[in-house]
MMTF fields as JSON, N, C-alpha, C and O atoms, coordinates in Angstrom:
{
  "mmtfVersion": "1.0.0",
  "mmtfProducer": "UNKNOWN",
  "numBonds": 327,
  "numAtoms": 328,
  "numGroups": 82,
  "numChains": 1,
  "numModels": 1,
  "chainsPerModel": [1],
  "groupsPerChain": [82],
  "chainIdList": ["A"],
  "bondAtomList": [4, 2, 8, 6, 12, 10, 16, 14, 20, 18, 24, 22, 28, 26, 32, 30, 36, 34, 40, 38, 44, 42, 48, 46, 52, 50, 56, 54, 60, 58, 64, 62, 68, 66, 72, 70, 76, 74, 80, 78, 84, 82, 88, 86, 92, 90, 96, 94, 100, 98, 104, 102, 108, 106, 112, 110, 116, 114, 120, 118, 124, 122, 128, 126, 132, 130, 136, 134, 140, 138, 144, 142, 148, 146, 152, 150, 156, 154, 160, 158, 164, 162, 168, 166, 172, 170, 176, 174, 180, 178, 184, 182, 188, 186, 192, 190, 196, 194, 200, 198, 204, 202, 208, 206, 212, 210, 216, 214, 220, 218, 224, 222, 228, 226, 232, 230, 236, 234, 240, 238, 244, 242, 248, 246, 252, 250, 256, 254, 260, 258, 264, 262, 268, 266, 272, 270, 276, 274, 280, 278, 284, 282, 288, 286, 292, 290, 296, 294, 300, 298, 304, 302, 308, 306, 312, 310, 316, 314, 320, 318, 324, 322],
  "bondOrderList": [1, 1, 1, 1, 1, 1, 1, 1, 1, 1, 1, 1, 1, 1, 1, 1, 1, 1, 1, 1, 1, 1, 1, 1, 1, 1, 1, 1, 1, 1, 1, 1, 1, 1, 1, 1, 1, 1, 1, 1, 1, 1, 1, 1, 1, 1, 1, 1, 1, 1, 1, 1, 1, 1, 1, 1, 1, 1, 1, 1, 1, 1, 1, 1, 1, 1, 1, 1, 1, 1, 1, 1, 1, 1, 1, 1, 1, 1, 1, 1, 1],
  "groupList": [{"groupName": "THR", "atomNameList": ["N", "CA", "C", "O"], "elementList": ["N", "C", "C", "O"], "formalChargeList": [0, 0, 0, 0], "bondAtomList": [1, 0, 2, 1, 3, 2], "bondOrderList": [1, 1, 2], "singleLetterCode": "T", "chemCompType": "L-PEPTIDE LINKING"}, {"groupName": "GLN", "atomNameList": ["N", "CA", "C", "O"], "elementList": ["N", "C", "C", "O"], "formalChargeList": [0, 0, 0, 0], "bondAtomList": [1, 0, 2, 1, 3, 2], "bondOrderList": [1, 1, 2], "singleLetterCode": "Q", "chemCompType": "L-PEPTIDE LINKING"}, {"groupName": "ALA", "atomNameList": ["N", "CA", "C", "O"], "elementList": ["N", "C", "C", "O"], "formalChargeList": [0, 0, 0, 0], "bondAtomList": [1, 0, 2, 1, 3, 2], "bondOrderList": [1, 1, 2], "singleLetterCode": "A", "chemCompType": "L-PEPTIDE LINKING"}, {"groupName": "ASP", "atomNameList": ["N", "CA", "C", "O"], "elementList": ["N", "C", "C", "O"], "formalChargeList": [0, 0, 0, 0], "bondAtomList": [1, 0, 2, 1, 3, 2], "bondOrderList": [1, 1, 2], "singleLetterCode": "D", "chemCompType": "L-PEPTIDE LINKING"}, {"groupName": "SER", "atomNameList": ["N", "CA", "C", "O"], "elementList": ["N", "C", "C", "O"], "formalChargeList": [0, 0, 0, 0], "bondAtomList": [1, 0, 2, 1, 3, 2], "bondOrderList": [1, 1, 2], "singleLetterCode": "S", "chemCompType": "L-PEPTIDE LINKING"}, {"groupName": "LYS", "atomNameList": ["N", "CA", "C", "O"], "elementList": ["N", "C", "C", "O"], "formalChargeList": [0, 0, 0, 0], "bondAtomList": [1, 0, 2, 1, 3, 2], "bondOrderList": [1, 1, 2], "singleLetterCode": "K", "chemCompType": "L-PEPTIDE LINKING"}, {"groupName": "MET", "atomNameList": ["N", "CA", "C", "O"], "elementList": ["N", "C", "C", "O"], "formalChargeList": [0, 0, 0, 0], "bondAtomList": [1, 0, 2, 1, 3, 2], "bondOrderList": [1, 1, 2], "singleLetterCode": "M", "chemCompType": "L-PEPTIDE LINKING"}, {"groupName": "VAL", "atomNameList": ["N", "CA", "C", "O"], "elementList": ["N", "C", "C", "O"], "formalChargeList": [0, 0, 0, 0], "bondAtomList": [1, 0, 2, 1, 3, 2], "bondOrderList": [1, 1, 2], "singleLetterCode": "V", "chemCompType": "L-PEPTIDE LINKING"}, {"groupName": "ASN", "atomNameList": ["N", "CA", "C", "O"], "elementList": ["N", "C", "C", "O"], "formalChargeList": [0, 0, 0, 0], "bondAtomList": [1, 0, 2, 1, 3, 2], "bondOrderList": [1, 1, 2], "singleLetterCode": "N", "chemCompType": "L-PEPTIDE LINKING"}, {"groupName": "ILE", "atomNameList": ["N", "CA", "C", "O"], "elementList": ["N", "C", "C", "O"], "formalChargeList": [0, 0, 0, 0], "bondAtomList": [1, 0, 2, 1, 3, 2], "bondOrderList": [1, 1, 2], "singleLetterCode": "I", "chemCompType": "L-PEPTIDE LINKING"}, {"groupName": "LEU", "atomNameList": ["N", "CA", "C", "O"], "elementList": ["N", "C", "C", "O"], "formalChargeList": [0, 0, 0, 0], "bondAtomList": [1, 0, 2, 1, 3, 2], "bondOrderList": [1, 1, 2], "singleLetterCode": "L", "chemCompType": "L-PEPTIDE LINKING"}, {"groupName": "GLU", "atomNameList": ["N", "CA", "C", "O"], "elementList": ["N", "C", "C", "O"], "formalChargeList": [0, 0, 0, 0], "bondAtomList": [1, 0, 2, 1, 3, 2], "bondOrderList": [1, 1, 2], "singleLetterCode": "E", "chemCompType": "L-PEPTIDE LINKING"}, {"groupName": "ARG", "atomNameList": ["N", "CA", "C", "O"], "elementList": ["N", "C", "C", "O"], "formalChargeList": [0, 0, 0, 0], "bondAtomList": [1, 0, 2, 1, 3, 2], "bondOrderList": [1, 1, 2], "singleLetterCode": "R", "chemCompType": "L-PEPTIDE LINKING"}, {"groupName": "CYS", "atomNameList": ["N", "CA", "C", "O"], "elementList": ["N", "C", "C", "O"], "formalChargeList": [0, 0, 0, 0], "bondAtomList": [1, 0, 2, 1, 3, 2], "bondOrderList": [1, 1, 2], "singleLetterCode": "C", "chemCompType": "L-PEPTIDE LINKING"}, {"groupName": "GLY", "atomNameList": ["N", "CA", "C", "O"], "elementList": ["N", "C", "C", "O"], "formalChargeList": [0, 0, 0, 0], "bondAtomList": [1, 0, 2, 1, 3, 2], "bondOrderList": [1, 1, 2], "singleLetterCode": "G", "chemCompType": "PEPTIDE LINKING"}, {"groupName": "TYR", "atomNameList": ["N", "CA", "C", "O"], "elementList": ["N", "C", "C", "O"], "formalChargeList": [0, 0, 0, 0], "bondAtomList": [1, 0, 2, 1, 3, 2], "bondOrderList": [1, 1, 2], "singleLetterCode": "Y", "chemCompType": "L-PEPTIDE LINKING"}, {"groupName": "PRO", "atomNameList": ["N", "CA", "C", "O"], "elementList": ["N", "C", "C", "O"], "formalChargeList": [0, 0, 0, 0], "bondAtomList": [1, 0, 2, 1, 3, 2], "bondOrderList": [1, 1, 2], "singleLetterCode": "P", "chemCompType": "L-PEPTIDE LINKING"}],
  "groupTypeList": [0, 1, 2, 1, 3, 4, 5, 6, 7, 5, 8, 9, 9, 4, 4, 10, 0, 5, 4, 9, 2, 3, 7, 11, 10, 0, 12, 5, 1, 13, 2, 11, 1, 4, 11, 10, 9, 6, 14, 9, 9, 11, 6, 14, 1, 8, 14, 8, 15, 4, 10, 5, 4, 0, 11, 11, 0, 9, 5, 11, 0, 11, 8, 4, 2, 16, 4, 11, 4, 5, 8, 8, 8, 2, 5, 0, 0, 5, 2, 2, 2, 5],
  "groupIdList": [1, 2, 3, 4, 5, 6, 7, 8, 9, 10, 11, 12, 13, 14, 15, 16, 17, 18, 19, 20, 21, 22, 23, 24, 25, 26, 27, 28, 29, 30, 31, 32, 33, 34, 35, 36, 37, 38, 39, 40, 41, 42, 43, 44, 45, 46, 47, 48, 49, 50, 51, 52, 53, 54, 55, 56, 57, 58, 59, 60, 61, 62, 63, 64, 65, 66, 67, 68, 69, 70, 71, 72, 73, 74, 75, 76, 77, 78, 79, 80, 81, 82],
  "secStructList": [7, 2, 2, 2, 2, 2, 2, 2, 2, 2, 2, 2, 2, 2, 2, 2, 2, 2, 2, 2, 2, 2, 2, 2, 2, 2, 2, 2, 2, 2, 2, 2, 2, 2, 2, 2, 2, 2, 2, 2, 3, 3, 3, 7, 6, 6, 1, 7, 3, 3, 3, 7, 7, 2, 2, 2, 2, 2, 2, 2, 2, 2, 2, 2, 2, 2, 2, 2, 2, 2, 2, 2, 2, 2, 2, 2, 2, 2, 2, 2, 2, 7],
  "xCoordList": [0.838, 0.0, 0.877, 2.093, 0.208, 0.937, 1.539, 2.637, 0.846, 1.35, 2.627, 3.578, 2.637, 3.823, 4.994, 6.134, 4.701, 5.74, 6.34, 7.554, 5.464, 5.913, 6.82, 7.854, 6.421, 7.225, 8.58, 9.609, 8.575, 9.809, 10.748, 11.956, 10.191, 10.998, 11.617, 12.79, 10.844, 11.372, 12.503, 13.51, 12.341, 13.387, 14.66, 15.769, 14.488, 15.645, 16.364, 17.592, 15.611, 16.209, 16.939, 18.038, 16.327, 16.953, 18.257, 19.264, 18.234, 19.425, 20.529, 21.696, 20.163, 21.142, 21.746, 22.95, 20.905, 21.373, 22.384, 23.426, 22.074, 22.997, 24.302, 25.381, 24.212, 25.417, 26.289, 27.512, 25.668, 26.413, 27.101, 28.255, 26.393, 26.987, 28.171, 29.192, 28.047, 29.145, 30.358, 31.492, 30.124, 31.221, 31.908, 33.136, 31.145, 31.71, 32.544, 33.625, 32.043, 32.789, 34.114, 35.154, 34.075, 35.291, 36.257, 37.464, 35.737, 36.587, 37.312, 38.503, 36.589, 37.205, 38.273, 39.34, 37.985, 38.968, 40.223, 41.337, 40.047, 41.192, 41.987, 43.215, 41.3, 41.993, 42.918, 44.004, 42.49, 43.32, 44.586, 45.612, 44.523, 45.666, 46.524, 47.551, 46.124, 46.829, 48.288, 49.145, 48.587, 49.981, 50.824, 51.947, 50.276, 50.984, 51.186, 52.276, 50.129, 50.203, 51.21, 52.038, 51.148, 52.065, 53.503, 54.435, 53.702, 55.04, 55.742, 56.966, 54.99, 55.615, 55.521, 55.97, 54.938, 54.789, 55.698, 55.816, 56.329, 57.157, 56.857, 56.398, 57.126, 56.915, 58.168, 59.268, 57.995, 59.12, 59.53, 58.817, 60.669, 61.181, 60.259, 60.189, 59.561, 58.679, 57.258, 56.362, 57.055, 55.739, 54.844, 53.735, 55.306, 54.523, 54.849, 55.955, 53.877, 54.088, 54.746, 54.523, 55.554, 56.148, 56.263, 56.151, 56.486, 56.657, 58.116, 59.017, 58.341, 59.698, 60.142, 59.318, 61.435, 61.956, 61.699, 61.527, 61.674, 61.47, 62.56, 62.281, 63.804, 64.929, 64.786, 65.03, 64.393, 64.229, 63.123, 63.272, 62.03, 60.909, 61.319, 60.981, 62.044, 62.491, 63.442, 63.328, 64.383, 65.322, 64.577, 64.877, 63.604, 62.848, 62.065, 61.968, 61.51, 60.748, 61.663, 61.32, 62.825, 63.779, 64.297, 64.51, 64.503, 65.0, 63.988, 64.37, 62.712, 61.692, 61.298, 60.631, 61.682, 61.26, 61.898, 61.193, 63.186, 63.796, 63.076, 62.959, 62.593, 61.906, 60.637, 60.278, 59.96, 58.75, 59.102, 58.407, 60.163, 60.516, 60.972, 60.723, 61.639, 62.029, 60.793, 60.765, 59.774, 58.541, 57.875, 57.385, 57.85, 57.226, 57.988, 57.37, 59.325, 60.119, 59.864, 59.797, 59.723, 59.454, 58.119, 58.002, 57.133, 55.82, 55.891, 55.29, 56.618, 56.752, 57.469, 57.082, 58.513, 59.269, 58.388, 58.425, 57.601, 56.694, 55.678, 55.378, 55.148, 54.151, 54.778, 54.143, 56.017, 56.692, 57.006, 56.997, 57.281, 57.611, 56.422, 56.599, 55.225, 54.022, 53.856, 52.907],
  "yCoordList": [-1.192, 0.0, 1.248, 1.193, 2.367, 3.63, 4.003, 4.557, 3.711, 4.033, 3.246, 3.783, 1.974, 1.143, 1.624, 1.671, 1.977, 2.493, 3.784, 3.983, 4.655, 5.927, 5.692, 6.343, 4.759, 4.446, 3.86, 4.191, 2.993, 2.377, 3.437, 3.397, 4.376, 5.455, 6.297, 6.661, 6.611, 7.394, 6.641, 7.241, 5.333, 4.527, 4.5, 4.583, 4.383, 4.371, 5.711, 5.755, 6.799, 8.14, 8.339, 8.892, 7.888, 7.999, 7.207, 7.687, 6.006, 5.16, 5.79, 5.787, 6.325, 6.988, 8.22, 8.459, 8.99, 10.186, 9.81, 10.453, 8.768, 8.303, 7.817, 8.112, 7.086, 6.576, 7.715, 7.672, 8.723, 9.885, 10.601, 11.012, 10.75, 11.392, 10.578, 11.15, 9.262, 8.395, 8.534, 8.592, 8.588, 8.749, 10.094, 10.169, 11.144, 12.479, 12.518, 13.106, 11.897, 11.846, 11.108, 11.564, 9.987, 9.215, 10.023, 9.998, 10.74, 11.574, 12.638, 12.877, 13.274, 14.305, 13.705, 14.291, 12.536, 11.882, 11.518, 11.664, 11.052, 10.701, 11.943, 11.896, 13.047, 14.283, 14.725, 15.244, 14.52, 14.885, 14.04, 14.491, 12.837, 11.929, 12.004, 11.33, 12.809, 12.811, 13.224, 12.67, 14.185, 14.617, 13.469, 13.246, 12.745, 11.588, 10.526, 9.971, 10.25, 9.231, 9.641, 8.83, 10.893, 11.349, 11.39, 11.385, 11.432, 11.426, 10.093, 10.026, 9.024, 7.707, 7.127, 6.007, 7.884, 7.413, 8.241, 9.453, 7.598, 8.321, 7.825, 6.701, 8.686, 8.331, 7.646, 8.192, 6.455, 5.712, 6.263, 7.078, 5.824, 6.304, 5.926, 6.64, 4.822, 4.37, 4.924, 4.516, 5.849, 6.455, 5.735, 6.192, 4.611, 3.885, 4.397, 4.873, 4.293, 4.701, 3.571, 2.395, 3.936, 2.942, 3.55, 4.764, 2.709, 3.188, 3.534, 2.828, 4.63, 4.98, 4.01, 3.429, 3.848, 2.997, 3.681, 4.899, 2.893, 3.442, 4.449, 5.517, 4.111, 4.997, 6.335, 7.394, 6.276, 7.491, 8.377, 9.596, 7.763, 8.51, 9.166, 10.324, 8.439, 8.988, 10.157, 11.18, 10.024, 11.114, 12.371, 13.465, 12.218, 13.375, 14.02, 15.245, 13.203, 13.721, 14.485, 15.574, 13.913, 14.577, 15.873, 16.847, 15.903, 17.109, 18.244, 19.414, 17.914, 18.96, 19.325, 20.341, 18.54, 18.752, 19.958, 20.637, 20.278, 21.364, 22.699, 23.393, 23.079, 24.367, 24.373, 25.399, 23.242, 23.158, 23.202, 23.865, 22.514, 22.476, 23.854, 24.219, 24.628, 25.988, 26.825, 27.575, 26.707, 27.456, 27.033, 27.876, 25.735, 25.243, 25.721, 26.072, 25.742, 26.208, 27.68, 28.1, 28.465, 29.888, 30.104, 30.963, 29.343, 29.463, 29.054, 29.707, 27.983, 27.504, 28.545, 28.795, 29.151, 30.16, 31.362, 31.88, 31.81, 32.935, 32.6, 33.431, 31.385, 30.978, 30.917, 31.3, 30.44, 30.335, 31.721, 31.916, 32.682, 34.038, 34.749, 35.627, 34.379, 35.014, 34.544, 34.942],
  "zCoordList": [0.0, 0.0, 0.0, 0.189, -0.219, -0.294, 1.062, 1.113, 2.15, 3.488, 3.788, 4.355, 3.403, 3.632, 2.772, 3.232, 1.528, 0.635, 1.186, 1.163, 1.681, 2.233, 3.446, 3.593, 4.305, 5.492, 5.078, 5.667, 4.066, 3.596, 3.004, 3.235, 2.245, 1.668, 2.78, 2.697, 3.816, 4.94, 5.633, 6.008, 5.803, 6.441, 5.595, 6.123, 4.286, 3.38, 3.422, 3.493, 3.38, 3.43, 4.756, 4.789, 5.84, 7.157, 7.203, 7.725, 6.661, 6.634, 5.783, 6.174, 4.632, 3.762, 4.441, 4.351, 5.115, 5.81, 6.884, 7.018, 7.646, 8.688, 8.065, 8.579, 6.978, 6.313, 5.799, 5.929, 5.22, 4.718, 5.876, 5.758, 6.996, 8.172, 8.69, 9.075, 8.705, 9.145, 8.232, 8.708, 6.932, 5.973, 6.183, 6.153, 6.392, 6.597, 7.878, 7.901, 8.933, 10.186, 9.997, 10.471, 9.313, 9.037, 8.183, 8.421, 7.188, 6.331, 7.155, 6.959, 8.076, 8.917, 9.822, 10.003, 10.389, 11.251, 10.462, 10.964, 9.244, 8.396, 8.016, 7.946, 7.773, 7.409, 8.533, 8.276, 9.786, 10.925, 10.975, 11.484, 10.46, 10.496, 9.234, 9.151, 8.255, 6.968, 7.097, 6.409, 7.964, 8.125, 8.666, 8.214, 9.635, 10.181, 9.112, 8.97, 8.365, 7.317, 6.252, 5.837, 5.807, 4.765, 5.269, 4.464, 6.584, 7.145, 7.008, 7.121, 6.764, 6.651, 5.246, 5.002, 4.324, 2.946, 2.046, 2.222, 1.1, 0.138, -1.272, -1.472, -2.231, -3.629, -4.143, -4.056, -4.675, -5.231, -6.583, -7.168, -7.08, -8.364, -9.515, -10.515, -9.381, -10.458, -10.33, -11.068, -9.396, -9.228, -8.25, -7.973, -7.718, -6.723, -5.326, -5.067, -4.438, -3.056, -2.283, -2.571, -1.304, -0.418, 0.974, 1.14, 1.962, 3.329, 3.569, 3.115, 4.288, 4.672, 5.761, 6.467, 5.885, 6.956, 8.297, 8.361, 9.356, 10.695, 11.023, 11.568, 10.692, 10.982, 10.255, 10.833, 8.997, 8.193, 8.772, 8.849, 9.171, 9.744, 11.054, 11.298, 11.902, 13.186, 12.959, 13.634, 12.014, 11.714, 11.286, 11.764, 10.384, 9.901, 11.037, 11.111, 11.914, 13.049, 13.994, 14.455, 14.279, 15.17, 14.562, 15.284, 13.254, 12.592, 12.629, 12.64, 12.648, 12.674, 14.097, 14.296, 15.088, 16.469, 17.154, 17.901, 16.957, 17.731, 17.64, 18.649, 16.474, 16.359, 17.195, 17.774, 17.261, 18.076, 19.555, 20.325, 19.973, 21.386, 21.863, 23.012, 20.991, 21.367, 21.651, 22.626, 20.813, 21.027, 22.32, 23.071, 22.589, 23.809, 25.036, 26.04, 24.979, 26.104, 26.37, 27.525, 25.316, 25.474, 26.169, 27.043, 25.791, 26.418, 27.88, 28.734, 28.182, 29.553, 30.401, 31.543, 29.844, 30.567, 30.879, 31.995, 29.914, 30.142, 31.221, 32.078, 31.179, 32.16, 33.549, 34.531, 33.641, 34.928, 35.485, 36.701, 34.609, 35.03, 35.66, 36.504, 35.258, 35.803, 37.22, 37.896]
}
């Protein structure tokens, strides 16, 4: 009947809406992790992606860390001075 069809359409629309919201939430969560993910992936010479070695990833992380730690120390020093 038309009433049953209408109810089924509403249920389908509701289910689709929830699924779209779930996909969007997952997309946002993945976007937050993209910098981390891209930090361990490199482009190979043949155009294929590969994982960087653990040692290489650690070196790159350590090389970028000092500038951040200087900023954090400055903030800590200012907070301690107050």
